[in-house]
Every structure is written in C-alpha cells, then in structure tokens.
N, C-alpha and C positions, 0 to 999 in steps of 0.2 A: 400572138402566139396561139397555135392550135393545140389540141389535146395531144397529138402525136409529138409535136415539138416539146411539150411539157414533159411527156414520158421520157423522151430522149435525154432531156436535161436532168431529170430526176435520176435516171439510170447512171449517167456520167458522174453527177455530183456524189451519189451515194455508193458508187462502185458496185452496182448490182445490174442484173440483166434487165433488158427492156420488158420482158415478160413479168418479172417481179415488180418493176416500177408500175406497169399497167395494172397489175393486180392490186397494188397498194393504193393507187389513185382511185380505182373503181371502188375499193372498200371504203375509202374516205368519203367519196361522193354518196355512196349508198347509206353510210352511217348518218350523214347530214340529212338526207331525204327521209330516212326512217324517224329520226328525232323530230323533224319538223312535222311530219305526218301525225305524230303523237301529240303535237302541240307544244313541244319543248323548244327551248332556245339552245343554240350551239355557240358557245363563246370561246374564241381562241385568243388568249391574251396577247396583245401586241399586234394582232392581225385584224380581228373584227368579230361581229356577232351576226349570225344567221337567225332569222325569226320568221314568223308567219303573220302577215297583215290581213286584216279583214276589209273587204270593200262592201259597202252597203248597196242595196238594190237602188236603182235609179232609172230615170227615163233619159233616152237619147233620141237623136234624129238620124235618119238615113240621109246622108249628104246628097244623094242623087235625087231622091223623091221628096224629101222633107217630111216623110212619114214618121210619126212618133213610135219609138220602140221601147219596150220594157227590158231593162238589163238586170239579170238576176244578181243577187248577192254572191260574192265569191271570196276565195282566199288566194293570196299571192305571196310567194317567198320574198323576203326583204334581206338586205345586207347593209350593215352599218360598219364602215371602216373604223378600226381602232386608231388611237393616236400614233402608235409606232408605225403603222402602215401608212397613214397620212403623211407623217414626217419623212418617211423613206422615199416618197415620190415627189417631194417638193423640189 
C-alpha cells in the first residue's frame, strides 16, 4: 500500500476529504519524527512503539577493493510491533 492509497482509505473510512486525510497523516508522521528527534518514544497501545536506536562506530570493508573503512556512530529509527498488531496479521 502506498501513501496515496492509505490516504484514500483513511478518507473513505472516516468519511472525510482526501485533503483532510492527507493533512492528518502528515501531522501523525511529523509528530512521530519530532518526538523521536527529542529522544522520546512513541507508544500506540495495540499497535506498537517507535523509538531511536543507537549504532556504535565500527569498521567495515569496501566489498570491491577490500579497503578498511571507518563507519561513524549513528542513530536509526526502530519500530516494535505490539501484541494486538502481531495478532491481527497472523
């Protein structure tokens, strides 16, 4: 499902315009991004938890040349599905 298809489904299910559904979805995604940027978790009971994971600095290899590379530490978004969500897709 693409973002456009999700917006169409939200508009139909909630009986609102596609523009309103697009605005709601964008607001939802922006809220999650801002919370994670601040270092907070976002928990939606029955759906799952969004959080930020930390990756340590490490060394890697260029697969073409075999040269050793230094990979910087970084942060990455994580999602852990909740029980209700897991059970719904079994």
